[in-house]
VEXZA-94249 format. One line per field, with one value per atom (N, C-alpha, C): residue number from 1; x, y, z. Coordinates in pm, whole numbers. Example, Ala and Ser with C-alpha at 12.3 -4.5 7.8 and 13.67 -1.06 7.14 Angstrom:
REM VEXZA-94249
k: c(1 1 1 2 2 2)
px: c(1319 1230 1320 1285 1367 1290)
py: c(-569 -450 -330 -225 -106 3)
pz: c(780 780 780 708 714 787)
REM end
This chain:
REM VEXZA-94249
k: c(1 1 1 2 2 2 3 3 3 4 4 4 5 5 5 6 6 6 7 7 7 8 8 8 9 9 9 10 10 10 11 11 11 12 12 12 13 13 13 14 14 14 15 15 15 16 16 16 17 17 17 18 18 18 19 19 19 20 20 20 21 21 21 22 22 22 23 23 23 24 24 24 25 25 25 26 26 26 27 27 27 28 28 28 29 29 29 30 30 30 31 31 31 32 32 32 33 33 33 34 34 34 35 35 35 36 36 36 37 37 37 38 38 38 39 39 39 40 40 40 41 41 41 42 42 42 43 43 43 44 44 44 45 45 45 46 46 46 47 47 47 48 48 48 49 49 49 50 50 50 51 51 51 52 52 52 53 53 53 54 54 54 55 55 55 56 56 56 57 57 57 58 58 58 59 59 59 60 60 60 61 61 61 62 62 62 63 63 63 64 64 64 65 65 65 66 66 66 67 67 67 68 68 68 69 69 69 70 70 70 71 71 71 72 72 72 73 73 73 74 74 74)
px: c(83 5 87 192 280 350 385 461 367 247 145 128 136 113 244 350 476 550 524 573 708 735 854 935 1071 1167 1243 1298 1384 1516 1549 1674 1798 1810 1922 1943 1827 1824 1881 1828 1867 2013 2067 2209 2284 2241 2319 2319 2200 2185 2279 2283 2371 2516 2552 2692 2732 2641 2662 2680 2597 2603 2733 2775 2900 3024 3013 3122 3133 3016 2998 3069 3040 3091 3252 3291 3429 3506 3451 3516 3520 3413 3421 3531 3536 3651 3790 3809 3938 3972 3868 3900 3926 3885 3898 4042 4138 4279 4341 4335 4384 4321 4195 4130 4159 4193 4204 4354 4432 4571 4644 4646 4725 4680 4547 4492 4531 4507 4532 4682 4771 4915 4950 4897 4923 4879 4769 4720 4811 4864 4950 5100 5138 5276 5353 5299 5365 5363 5441 5445 5319 5267 5140 5137 5240 5247 5249 5318 5324 5189 5116 4983 4891 4900 4813 4832 4961 4998 4943 4965 4908 4755 4695 4544 4494 4560 4526 4539 4656 4686 4570 4543 4439 4306 4265 4137 4128 4233 4232 4213 4283 4265 4129 4070 3936 3832 3857 3757 3773 3888 3905 3843 3853 3780 3631 3572 3432 3389 3474 3442 3417 3455 3438 3292 3231 3102 2997 2926 2820 2686 2617 2487 2382 2288 2193 2062 2031 1912 1808 1697 1596 1481)
py: c(-114 0 132 131 243 268 161 168 233 189 244 393 444 578 658 598 666 698 632 663 587 480 396 418 401 411 278 263 151 168 68 80 88 0 9 140 185 323 429 421 527 523 398 379 429 400 446 599 661 801 869 811 857 850 735 714 825 833 937 1083 1117 1244 1261 1160 1158 1179 1108 1126 1263 1317 1455 1557 1539 1624 1603 1478 1450 1510 1505 1557 1706 1775 1916 1955 1893 1922 1898 1790 1759 1861 1925 2025 2165 2181 2310 2364 2289 2348 2401 2341 2401 2530 2553 2674 2785 2761 2868 2878 2782 2783 2916 2953 3066 3194 3215 3333 3333 3213 3197 3220 3165 3182 3332 3406 3549 3625 3588 3655 3631 3516 3474 3509 3526 3553 3422 3318 3188 3134 3033 2981 2905 2931 2869 2716 2657 2513 2451 2512 2451 2467 2578 2599 2497 2458 2355 2226 2194 2064 2052 2150 2147 2133 2217 2205 2066 2009 1875 1772 1792 1688 1688 1811 1823 1790 1816 1779 1634 1569 1417 1350 1409 1354 1372 1494 1513 1429 1414 1321 1177 1138 1005 988 1085 1080 1069 1157 1155 1023 953 829 720 734 643 661 763 785 693 624 530 597 559 616 502 520 417 461 362 374 285 346 259 239)
pz: c(7 -4 0 84 88 -40 -107 -236 -341 -336 -432 -409 -293 -257 -279 -320 -341 -218 -106 30 34 -50 -36 -163 -141 -253 -264 -379 -410 -339 -253 -166 -261 -359 -444 -521 -558 -628 -525 -407 -297 -273 -259 -235 -363 -479 -602 -604 -574 -578 -480 -349 -240 -290 -346 -396 -499 -598 -700 -643 -546 -485 -418 -338 -265 -363 -480 -580 -629 -661 -707 -602 -480 -382 -370 -371 -364 -479 -605 -726 -714 -663 -644 -555 -447 -355 -403 -481 -538 -647 -715 -816 -761 -630 -571 -554 -504 -486 -617 -733 -840 -888 -851 -887 -794 -664 -570 -519 -541 -483 -515 -641 -679 -607 -600 -525 -378 -322 -170 -153 -241 -217 -232 -329 -340 -211 -166 -39 80 84 198 174 49 19 11 -31 -49 -183 -213 -355 -390 -499 -546 -538 -596 -601 -457 -374 -237 -174 -195 -145 -198 -324 -386 -321 -308 -245 -112 -28 114 115 23 24 -12 -114 -154 -49 17 127 234 278 385 333 215 165 142 96 82 224 323 460 514 494 529 467 328 259 305 344 390 524 608 729 707 619 592 528 459 394 495 617 729 785 757 803 741 824 773 769 654 632 655 737 770 691 604 511 579 621 683 586)
REM end
């Protein structure tokens, strides 16, 4: 009855959608350092390449930490 009313969703589709969304967010974060590193480096008076490397390192670690988060789909 709930499925007919549109109150239930397909679990596999929900998991796939969540995975795709997570990948999109990850890709956006991984593409951020090359876009902002030069401006941030200029603001701080440091070398752009070093700034990009540090940003990438910290973002990778943060994303790895977030990847450990479990999502409970009920």
